[in-house]
C-alpha positions in Angstrom: 24.0 -30.9 -5.5 22.3 -28.3 -7.7 21.7 -25.0 -5.9 18.1 -23.9 -5.7 17.3 -20.1 -5.8 13.9 -18.6 -5.2 13.4 -15.5 -7.2 10.6 -12.9 -6.8 10.3 -10.3 -9.6 8.0 -7.4 -10.1 7.6 -4.2 -12.1 5.9 -0.8 -11.5 5.0 2.1 -13.7 3.9 5.7 -13.0 1.8 6.8 -15.9 2.1 3.7 -18.0 3.8 4.8 -20.2 5.9 6.8 -17.9 8.6 6.5 -15.2 8.9 2.8 -14.3 10.9 0.5 -12.1 11.7 -3.2 -11.7 12.8 -5.3 -8.8 14.3 -8.7 -8.3 14.6 -10.4 -4.9 16.8 -13.5 -4.7 16.6 -16.0 -1.8 19.4 -18.6 -1.7 19.2 -22.1 -0.1 21.0 -20.9 2.9 18.4 -18.1 3.3 20.9 -15.4 2.3 19.4 -12.7 0.1 20.3 -10.5 -2.9 18.2 -7.5 -4.1 18.4 -5.7 -7.4 16.4 -2.8 -8.8 16.4 -0.4 -11.7 14.2 1.6 -13.9 13.6 3.7 -17.0 12.1 7.1 -17.6 9.7 6.2 -20.5 8.4 2.7 -20.2 5.3 0.5 -19.5 4.4 -1.8 -16.7 4.7 -4.9 -18.9 8.3 -3.9 -20.0 9.2 -3.5 -16.3 7.7 -6.9 -15.4 9.8 -8.5 -18.2 12.9 -6.6 -17.3 12.6 -7.7 -13.7 12.6 -11.4 -14.8 15.5 -10.9 -17.2 17.7 -9.1 -14.7 16.8 -11.4 -11.9 17.7 -14.5 -14.0 20.9 -12.8 -15.1 22.0 -12.3 -11.5 21.7 -16.1 -10.8 24.4 -18.7 -11.6 23.7 -20.6 -14.8 23.8 -24.0 -13.0 21.2 -23.1 -10.4 17.6 -24.4 -10.4 15.3 -21.3 -10.2 11.9 -21.0 -8.8 10.6 -17.7 -10.1 7.5 -16.0 -8.7 5.8 -13.2 -10.6 2.4 -11.6 -10.1 2.1 -10.9 -13.9 0.1 -13.6 -15.8 1.5 -11.8 -18.9 5.0 -12.9 -18.0 4.2 -16.3 -16.5 1.9 -17.6 -19.3 3.9 -15.8 -22.0 7.2 -17.6 -21.2 5.5 -21.0 -20.5 2.7 -21.1 -23.1 2.4 -18.4 -25.6 6.0 -18.0 -26.6 6.0 -21.2 -28.7 3.3 -19.7 -31.0 5.1 -16.4 -31.1 8.3 -17.9 -32.4 6.4 -20.0 -35.0 5.0 -16.8 -36.5 8.4 -15.0 -36.2 7.1 -12.6 -33.4 4.5 -11.0 -35.7 2.0 -8.8 -33.8 3.7 -9.5 -30.5 4.3 -6.5 -28.2 7.7 -6.0 -26.6 9.4 -8.5 -28.9 12.9 -7.3 -27.9 12.3 -8.2 -24.2 10.6 -11.5 -25.0 13.5 -12.5 -27.2 15.9 -11.5 -24.5 14.0 -13.5 -21.9 13.8 -16.5 -24.2 17.5 -16.4 -24.8 18.5 -16.1 -21.1 16.3 -19.0 -20.1 17.8 -21.4 -22.6 19.5 -24.3 -20.9 18.3 -23.3 -17.4 16.1 -25.3 -15.0 13.3 -22.8 -14.2 10.0 -23.4 -12.5 7.7 -20.4 -13.3 5.0 -19.7 -10.7 2.3 -17.1 -10.3 1.6 -15.2 -7.0 -1.3 -12.8 -6.4 0.1 -9.3 -6.2 -0.5 -7.0 -3.2 -1.9 -9.9 -1.2 0.7 -9.9 1.6 3.2 -12.4 0.3 6.6 -11.3 1.8 8.6 -12.1 -1.3 6.2 -10.3 -3.7 5.9 -7.3 -1.4 9.7 -7.0 -1.3 10.0 -7.2 -5.1 7.3 -4.5 -5.3 9.2 -2.3 -2.9 12.4 -2.8 -5.0 10.5 -1.9 -8.2 9.3 1.3 -6.7 12.8 2.0 -5.3 14.1 1.5 -8.8 11.7 4.1 -10.2 12.7 6.5 -7.4 16.4 6.0 -8.1 15.9 6.5 -11.8 14.0 9.8 -11.1 17.0 10.9 -9.1 19.4 10.0 -11.9 20.8 6.8 -10.3 22.4 4.3 -12.7 20.6 0.9 -13.2 20.7 -1.9 -12.5 21.3 -1.0 -8.9 22.1 -3.7 -6.4 20.4 -3.1 -3.1 21.7 -5.6 -0.6 21.0 -3.6 2.6 18.1 -1.3 3.5 18.9 2.3 2.9 16.6 4.4 5.0 17.9 7.6 3.3 16.4 6.3 0.0 13.3 4.6 1.5 12.4 7.9 3.0 10.4 6.7 6.0 9.4 10.2 7.1 8.0 11.2 3.7 10.4 14.1 3.1 11.1 13.1 -0.5 7.8 12.6 -2.1 7.5 11.7 -5.7 5.1 14.1 -7.5 3.9 11.5 -10.0 1.1 9.3 -8.6 1.9 5.6 -8.7 -0.8 3.8 -10.6 -1.6 1.1 -8.1 -3.6 -0.9 -10.5 -0.7 -0.9 -12.9 -3.0 -0.8 -15.9 -1.5 -1.3 -19.3 -2.6 1.5 -21.7 -0.9 0.3 -24.9 -3.5 -0.3 -27.6 -3.4 -3.0 -30.3 -2.4 -1.7 -33.7 -3.2 -4.8 -35.6 -6.0 -7.4 -35.3 -5.0 -10.6 -33.6 -6.2 -13.7 -35.3 -4.4 -16.6 -33.6 -6.2 -18.2 -30.6 -3.2 -18.0 -28.3 -2.8 -14.3 -29.0 -6.5 -13.6 -28.2 -6.0 -15.5 -24.9 -2.9 -13.5 -24.2 -4.6 -10.2 -24.7 -7.6 -11.1 -22.5 -5.4 -12.4 -19.7 -3.1 -9.5 -19.9 -5.9 -7.0 -19.6 -7.5 -8.9 -16.7 -4.2 -9.1 -14.8 -3.0 -5.6 -15.2 -6.3 -3.9 -14.5 -6.4 -5.7 -11.2 -9.1 -4.1 -9.0 -10.3 -1.5 -11.4 -11.9 -4.1 -13.8 -14.3 -5.3 -11.0 -15.0 -2.0 -9.4 -18.8 -1.3 -9.2 -19.7 2.1 -10.6 -21.2 3.1 -7.2 -18.0 2.4 -5.3 -16.1 5.7 -4.9 -12.3 5.3 -4.7 -9.9 8.2 -4.5 -6.3 7.8 -5.4 -3.4 8.8 -3.1 -2.1 12.3 -3.4 1.0 11.4 -1.4 3.0 8.4 -2.5 4.4 6.9 0.7 6.0 3.6 1.6 5.3 1.7 4.8 2.6 -0.3 6.6 -0.9 0.6 5.5 -3.5 1.7 8.0 -7.2 2.4 7.2 -9.2 4.5 9.5 -12.6 3.0 9.0 -16.3 3.4 10.0 -19.5 1.7 9.1 -23.2 2.6 9.3 -25.7 -0.2 9.8 -29.5 -0.9 10.1 -29.1 -1.6 13.8 -26.9 -2.7 16.6 -27.1 -6.4 16.5 -25.4 -8.3 13.7 -26.5 -11.6 15.3 -30.2 -10.6 14.7 -29.8 -9.8 11.0 -28.8 -6.2 11.0 -26.7 -5.3 7.9 -24.2 -2.7 6.8 -25.5 0.2 4.7 -22.3 2.3 4.4 -18.5 1.8 4.6 -15.9 4.5 4.6 -12.2 4.2 5.0 -9.2 6.5 4.5 -5.6 5.4 4.2 -2.7 6.5 6.5 1.0 5.6 6.1 3.7 6.7 8.5 1.1 8.9 10.3 0.3 10.8 7.1 -3.0 10.7 5.4 -2.3 9.8 1.8 -5.6 11.0 0.3 -6.5 7.5 -0.7 -10.0 6.4 0.4 -13.0 4.1 -0.4 -16.6 4.9 0.2 -19.6 2.6 -0.5 -23.3 2.7 0.1 -24.9 -0.7 0.2 -28.4 -2.1 -0.2 -29.0 -4.0 3.0 -31.8 -6.0 1.5 -34.0 -5.1 4.5 -35.6 -1.8 5.9 -33.2 0.5 7.7 -35.9 1.2 10.3 -35.1 3.7 13.1 -31.4 3.7 12.3 -32.2 6.3 9.7 -32.5 8.7 12.6 -28.8 8.2 13.3 -27.2 8.1 9.8 -29.9 9.8 7.7 -29.8 7.1 5.0 -33.2 6.1 3.8 -34.6 3.0 2.1 -35.4 5.1 -1.0 -31.8 6.2 -1.2 -30.5 2.7 -0.9 -32.8 0.8 -3.2 -30.6 1.2 -6.3 -27.3 0.7 -4.4 -25.2 -2.5 -4.8 -25.8 -5.5 -2.5 -22.9 -6.6 -0.3 -22.1 -9.6 -2.5 -21.6 -7.2 -5.5 -18.9 -5.1 -3.8 -17.4 -7.6 -1.3 -14.4 -8.8 -3.5 -13.3 -5.2 -4.1 -13.6 -4.1 -0.5 -11.9 -7.3 0.8 -8.9 -6.9 -1.5 -8.7 -3.1 -0.7 -8.5 -3.7 3.1 -6.7 -7.0 3.3 -3.4 -6.9 5.0 -3.8 -3.5 6.5 -4.3 -2.4 10.0 -7.9 -1.3 10.6 -8.4 1.6 13.1 -11.9 2.1 14.3 -13.8 3.6 17.2 -15.5 0.7 19.1 -13.8 -1.5 16.5 -15.6 -4.7 17.8 -18.8 -3.3 16.5 -17.5 -2.6 13.0 -15.4 -5.7 12.7 -18.3 -8.0 13.9 -20.5 -6.6 11.1 -17.7 -6.8 8.5 -16.8 -10.3 9.5 -20.4 -11.3 9.3 -20.9 -9.8 5.8 -17.7 -11.3 4.4 -18.4 -14.7 5.8 -21.9 -14.5 4.3 -20.4 -14.2 0.8 -17.8 -16.9 1.5 -14.6 -14.8 1.8 -14.0 -15.4 5.5 -13.5 -13.0 8.3 -11.7 -9.7 7.6 -10.3 -9.8 11.1 -8.3 -12.9 10.0 -6.4 -11.0 7.4 -6.1 -7.6 9.1 -4.9 -6.3 12.4 -7.3 -4.2 14.4 -6.8 -1.1 16.7 -9.8 0.1 18.8 -9.5 3.8 19.5 -12.4 3.5 22.1 -10.3 1.1 24.2 -7.3 3.4 23.8 -9.4 6.4 24.9 -10.8 4.5 27.9 -7.2 3.6 29.0 -6.0 7.2 28.5 -9.0 9.0 29.9 -10.6 6.7 32.5 -13.9 7.8 34.0 -14.5 10.3 31.2 -16.8 10.4 28.2 -14.9 8.8 25.3 -17.4 9.0 22.4 -16.0 10.3 19.1 -17.7 13.7 19.7 -16.3 13.9 23.2 -12.8 13.1 22.0 -13.0 15.6 19.2 -13.9 18.3 21.7 -11.2 17.2 24.1 -8.5 17.3 21.5 -9.9 20.5 19.9 -10.5 18.8 16.5 -12.0 21.1 13.9 -15.8 20.9 14.1 -17.8 19.3 11.3 -21.5 19.1 10.7 -22.5 15.8 12.3 -26.3 16.2 12.3 -26.2 12.7 10.8 -23.4 10.2 11.2 -21.6 9.3 8.0 -19.0 6.6 7.6 -16.5 8.7 5.6 -17.1 11.8 7.8 -16.6 9.8 11.0 -13.4 8.2 9.6 -12.0 11.7 8.8 -12.8 12.9 12.4 -11.4 9.7 13.9 -8.1 10.1 11.9 -7.6 13.5 13.6 -8.5 12.1 17.0 -6.2 9.1 16.6 -3.2 11.3 15.6 -3.9 13.5 18.5 -4.2 10.6 21.0 -1.1 8.9 19.8 1.0 12.0 19.2 2.6 11.9 22.6 3.4 15.6 22.6 1.7 16.4 25.9 3.4 13.5 27.7 6.7 14.5 26.3 6.4 18.1 27.5 5.4 17.0 31.0 8.3 14.6 31.2 10.7 17.2 30.0 9.5 19.7 32.5 9.7 17.3 35.4 13.4 16.7 34.5 14.3 20.3 33.7 16.3 20.9 36.9 18.3 17.7 36.5 19.2 18.7 32.9 20.1 22.2 33.9 22.4 20.9 36.6 23.9 18.4 34.3 25.3 20.7 31.6 22.7 23.2 30.4 21.0 20.9 27.9 17.6 22.5 28.8 17.3 26.2 28.5 14.2 28.1 29.6 13.4 31.5 28.1 10.2 33.4 27.5 8.4 30.5 29.1 9.5 28.1 26.3 11.4 24.9 27.1 14.2 24.1 24.7 16.0 20.8 24.8 19.5 21.0 23.3 21.1 18.1 21.5 24.1 16.3 23.0 27.4 16.3 21.2 26.8 12.7 20.1 23.4 13.6 18.7 25.0 16.6 16.8 27.6 14.2 15.3 24.9 11.8 14.2 23.0 14.6 12.6 26.0 15.9 10.7 26.7 12.4 9.4 23.1 12.0 8.3 23.2 15.4 6.5 26.5 14.4 4.8 25.1 11.0 3.6 22.0 12.7 2.3 24.1 15.1 0.2 26.3 12.3 -1.1 23.2 10.3 -2.2 21.1 13.1 -3.6 23.6 15.7 -4.8 21.8 18.5 -2.8 21.4 19.5 0.8 18.4 18.4 2.8 15.9 20.6 4.6 18.0 20.3 7.9 21.4 21.3 6.4 22.9 24.4 7.9 
């Protein structure tokens, strides 16, 4: 019986052209897996997408039936449709001919089903290929050889704590910046160019000019969280109140990345007395986009992330209503939700737990809140959330309550100058030394914690 292998491939580029990486994720019929990644210093996103496909196919047995998933229409349509015309005209005016010819050659005689998957939409296979592509770029930046098999997760390379940040900002939209040098005349080439541009620009092609999106200053890997707030025309979404402002800031591994989105929205109705709360007037909103004009961008931006909001039921009810109104369905169906108000009530029962009260309780830096603002409130909430979930106070209390037991049990806790010091056990010291040694072997230099 012919073996069937499912293959997810993806490419990434930082600068485009610039440092790039590719990833190939193989899933066999018995559900075993194989992972490959690599990269180049001076490349483009398209070249990495093509290289991922080539290297992924190369890793598969020639007799196997392949189901290949790619989020690049450029690759999927190129190999299944456009390549016939390119070969007829002897590759004239075709970009990346070396890789297209290599892909054409390696696919000859193979049974391959090419399929397209929407990128960054939560598909597990596509997400893994994307992670591998970024890992390939990271390894290339560190001087690792490629292609690099990656069969097991390596937390020293994945850098979950953000110690080894890449200075170059990853272009999340993976926009291709290569320009055409000659005029294309064939119909299939024009279609290729249009589709390529549409695919690679991803969100940026549809961004409304009045949507403010900032890019990440820290490039981290891990589950995305968005601290979010909305301002509305009133309290009751059931009675026709609408959203007038949305602000959200990104956090990964408890670090704010600097990425954010901020939108003012024309609610198509008077703001009424709510102006006294948020300070946003009808005059200010009259030239702002309507929700239907920004809904696709906002939905794609937030989809798949964890939404953190204060009194999250309020915000999510309004967002669900707005997204359902334009036919996209409930945001809560594609995002997990954390309510910091519920957390605060459980942590501080019987006390005031408004955002202002929590900011005072946790000694958060004061900001001018004469009027509420979505992005401002999201920034304050981020500080409050980190303080509420930090656990440091609970840890100190627990450590103090056990101090006598630790002192009696071998001097692991030492008090001096009023400061409690918890000493590591011999086993912990050994584990630390092994970690430092592995880090040095992988990076060729000592880490921050080396002696």
